[in-house]
PASEBA-1860 file (N, C-alpha, C; in nm, 3 decimals):
! residues 96
1> XXXXXXXX> 0.071/-0.120/-0.024/-0.002/-0.008/-0.001/0.092/0.135/-0.006 ~ 0.018/0.252/-0.049/0.142/0.345/-0.112/0.139/0.399/0.083 ~ 0.203/0.539/0.085/0.176/0.625/0.221/0.042/0.655/0.292 ~ -0.073/0.669/0.200/-0.198/0.721/0.286/-0.240/0.605/0.343 ~ -0.219/0.620/0.463/-0.260/0.507/0.568/-0.397/0.551/0.637 ~ -0.492/0.597/0.561/-0.629/0.584/0.598/-0.752/0.515/0.566 ~ -0.847/0.513/0.585/-0.939/0.417/0.540/-0.988/0.464/0.358 ~ -0.957/0.600/0.330/-0.981/0.640/0.228/-0.851/0.578/0.129
9> XXXXXXXX> -0.743/0.586/0.143/-0.635/0.544/0.117/-0.643/0.412/0.076 ~ -0.684/0.334/0.182/-0.686/0.169/0.160/-0.830/0.152/0.068 ~ -0.925/0.210/0.041/-1.022/0.216/-0.050/-0.962/0.209/-0.185 ~ -0.875/0.284/-0.243/-0.810/0.361/-0.359/-0.730/0.217/-0.366 ~ -0.649/0.175/-0.236/-0.556/0.060/-0.264/-0.618/-0.045/-0.343 ~ -0.726/-0.124/-0.261/-0.818/-0.168/-0.316/-0.868/-0.190/-0.458 ~ -0.936/-0.031/-0.462/-1.000/-0.023/-0.640/-0.908/-0.069/-0.730 ~ -0.768/-0.027/-0.686/-0.647/-0.024/-0.773/-0.622/-0.179/-0.792
17> XXXXXXXX> -0.640/-0.245/-0.703/-0.588/-0.423/-0.683/-0.710/-0.461/-0.788 ~ -0.860/-0.418/-0.753/-0.966/-0.478/-0.816/-0.931/-0.483/-0.994 ~ -0.911/-0.346/-0.994/-0.898/-0.279/-1.147/-0.737/-0.363/-1.215 ~ -0.650/-0.360/-1.133/-0.534/-0.422/-1.197/-0.519/-0.560/-1.201 ~ -0.591/-0.666/-1.130/-0.603/-0.805/-1.096/-0.734/-0.852/-1.162 ~ -0.846/-0.737/-1.202/-0.944/-0.765/-1.279/-1.014/-0.887/-1.158 ~ -1.032/-0.842/-0.998/-1.107/-0.890/-0.942/-1.257/-0.874/-0.978 ~ -1.374/-0.969/-0.960/-1.498/-0.938/-0.980/-1.574/-1.020/-0.892
25> XXXXXXXX> -1.524/-1.106/-0.862/-1.614/-1.227/-0.766/-1.544/-1.275/-0.676 ~ -1.518/-1.236/-0.557/-1.439/-1.330/-0.437/-1.500/-1.382/-0.330 ~ -1.574/-1.422/-0.422/-1.709/-1.506/-0.270/-1.655/-1.663/-0.270 ~ -1.577/-1.720/-0.338/-1.483/-1.840/-0.306/-1.391/-1.835/-0.323 ~ -1.323/-1.713/-0.286/-1.165/-1.670/-0.257/-1.150/-1.657/-0.126 ~ -1.010/-1.700/-0.043/-0.970/-1.610/0.088/-0.888/-1.508/0.026 ~ -0.873/-1.417/0.102/-0.795/-1.287/0.098/-0.719/-1.283/0.240 ~ -0.577/-1.206/0.204/-0.524/-1.194/0.324/-0.492/-1.034/0.346
33> XXXXXXXX> -0.516/-0.985/0.509/-0.432/-0.835/0.502/-0.339/-0.882/0.586 ~ -0.215/-0.890/0.527/-0.070/-0.884/0.613/-0.006/-0.768/0.631 ~ -0.025/-0.713/0.762/0.020/-0.610/0.844/-0.147/-0.536/0.870 ~ -0.255/-0.575/0.917/-0.334/-0.518/0.892/-0.331/-0.363/0.985 ~ -0.269/-0.374/1.098/-0.262/-0.261/1.193/-0.434/-0.287/1.254 ~ -0.393/-0.171/1.360/-0.519/-0.172/1.465/-0.649/-0.097/1.403 ~ -0.615/-0.041/1.294/-0.787/0.000/1.211/-0.805/-0.105/1.131 ~ -0.747/-0.179/1.079/-0.829/-0.252/0.995/-0.847/-0.220/0.860
41> XXXXXXXX> -0.774/-0.097/0.816/-0.826/-0.007/0.687/-0.834/-0.134/0.557 ~ -0.713/-0.188/0.539/-0.734/-0.282/0.419/-0.872/-0.393/0.433 ~ -0.864/-0.426/0.524/-0.968/-0.556/0.544/-1.112/-0.455/0.550 ~ -1.132/-0.394/0.625/-1.219/-0.294/0.609/-1.290/-0.283/0.438 ~ -1.164/-0.214/0.374/-1.205/-0.170/0.228/-1.212/-0.294/0.150 ~ -1.146/-0.412/0.170/-1.216/-0.529/0.078/-1.362/-0.567/0.106 ~ -1.374/-0.528/0.249/-1.524/-0.592/0.244/-1.631/-0.511/0.224 ~ -1.602/-0.385/0.245/-1.698/-0.275/0.195/-1.700/-0.281/-0.033
49> XXXXXXXX> -1.622/-0.320/-0.067/-1.619/-0.331/-0.206/-1.663/-0.484/-0.248 ~ -1.639/-0.603/-0.189/-1.666/-0.731/-0.185/-1.722/-0.815/-0.060 ~ -1.868/-0.731/-0.031/-1.894/-0.786/0.093/-1.940/-0.973/0.102 ~ -1.932/-1.002/-0.018/-1.941/-1.170/-0.007/-1.816/-1.239/-0.022 ~ -1.682/-1.179/0.024/-1.590/-1.237/-0.009/-1.576/-1.375/0.077 ~ -1.501/-1.487/0.029/-1.549/-1.603/0.099/-1.481/-1.611/0.257 ~ -1.370/-1.560/0.269/-1.306/-1.609/0.391/-1.188/-1.424/0.358 ~ -1.169/-1.358/0.482/-1.058/-1.268/0.478/-1.005/-1.317/0.639
57> XXXXXXXX> -0.841/-1.310/0.612/-0.761/-1.307/0.722/-0.690/-1.213/0.751 ~ -0.707/-1.150/0.856/-0.656/-1.012/0.853/-0.494/-1.055/0.961 ~ -0.425/-1.062/0.935/-0.258/-1.080/1.010/-0.206/-0.935/1.070 ~ -0.160/-0.947/1.193/-0.033/-0.869/1.258/0.035/-0.889/1.341 ~ 0.160/-0.879/1.325/0.286/-0.956/1.433/0.224/-0.913/1.547 ~ 0.177/-0.815/1.565/0.148/-0.751/1.723/0.028/-0.788/1.767 ~ 0.017/-0.861/1.870/-0.103/-0.918/1.912/-0.195/-0.780/1.974 ~ -0.111/-0.674/2.023/-0.199/-0.589/2.066/-0.262/-0.508/1.934
65> XXXXXXXX> -0.257/-0.492/1.812/-0.307/-0.444/1.726/-0.420/-0.569/1.661 ~ -0.421/-0.655/1.718/-0.537/-0.753/1.728/-0.635/-0.711/1.838 ~ -0.607/-0.669/1.927/-0.672/-0.671/2.046/-0.733/-0.538/2.059 ~ -0.709/-0.444/1.970/-0.783/-0.310/1.966/-0.876/-0.258/1.884 ~ -0.877/-0.435/1.795/-0.997/-0.446/1.685/-1.151/-0.394/1.784 ~ -1.174/-0.429/1.870/-1.289/-0.372/1.925/-1.326/-0.219/1.942 ~ -1.227/-0.137/1.931/-1.248/-0.019/1.918/-1.311/0.032/1.790 ~ -1.303/-0.080/1.710/-1.381/-0.010/1.562/-1.494/0.012/1.551
73> XXXXXXXX> -1.554/0.108/1.512/-1.695/0.102/1.473/-1.738/0.097/1.333 ~ -1.757/-0.034/1.279/-1.770/-0.056/1.151/-1.867/-0.177/1.155 ~ -1.996/-0.155/1.139/-2.113/-0.294/1.159/-2.067/-0.403/1.077 ~ -2.071/-0.367/0.962/-2.015/-0.452/0.835/-1.890/-0.565/0.858 ~ -1.784/-0.496/0.922/-1.692/-0.552/0.943/-1.712/-0.644/1.085 ~ -1.795/-0.607/1.177/-1.773/-0.651/1.280/-1.882/-0.805/1.295 ~ -2.007/-0.798/1.167/-2.077/-0.870/1.156/-1.984/-1.013/1.054 ~ -1.897/-0.942/1.027/-1.824/-1.051/0.958/-1.709/-1.168/1.042
81> XXXXXXXX> -1.685/-1.066/1.143/-1.591/-1.137/1.228/-1.715/-1.223/1.315 ~ -1.838/-1.217/1.336/-1.899/-1.297/1.422/-1.918/-1.389/1.338 ~ -1.970/-1.400/1.227/-2.011/-1.492/1.171/-1.858/-1.588/1.074 ~ -1.752/-1.514/1.128/-1.646/-1.626/1.075/-1.579/-1.613/0.971 ~ -1.648/-1.483/0.869/-1.575/-1.463/0.734/-1.442/-1.400/0.784 ~ -1.460/-1.322/0.861/-1.306/-1.226/0.911/-1.250/-1.334/1.008 ~ -1.113/-1.377/0.983/-1.035/-1.428/1.093/-0.935/-1.308/1.135 ~ -0.909/-1.278/1.256/-0.811/-1.189/1.284/-0.717/-1.248/1.362
89> XXXXXXXX> -0.575/-1.255/1.293/-0.448/-1.343/1.394/-0.341/-1.280/1.425 ~ -0.289/-1.258/1.545/-0.168/-1.231/1.556/-0.046/-1.330/1.501 ~ 0.036/-1.306/1.377/0.128/-1.394/1.323/0.236/-1.323/1.240 ~ 0.324/-1.357/1.252/0.465/-1.291/1.191/0.475/-1.440/1.076 ~ 0.442/-1.348/0.938/0.484/-1.450/0.837/0.649/-1.460/0.847 ~ 0.746/-1.375/0.847/0.838/-1.458/0.820/0.938/-1.549/0.922 ~ 0.821/-1.593/1.063/0.876/-1.672/1.125/0.729/-1.829/1.109 ~ 0.819/-1.921/1.102/0.710/-2.049/1.095/0.665/-2.105/1.233
END
């Protein structure tokens, strides 16, 4: 993602991915947001553009980032977590 670390910046990034990668229907796909941060901007941007995504895995290597998720006021995001479409995990992809 570029240096615009806002929800609007994430929307722009996901739109760019959608156009360049020709994403249309992600209902049978698993998407990962690596380095999601405590605002989950990209995860939320993916959900808002693809509300029927098959699964979304949000990863951050800092467990505190995952715990701060409870501060987000995004009903779609929260409903997808409750239905296990979104899974939030503390993990470092550089360590097995």
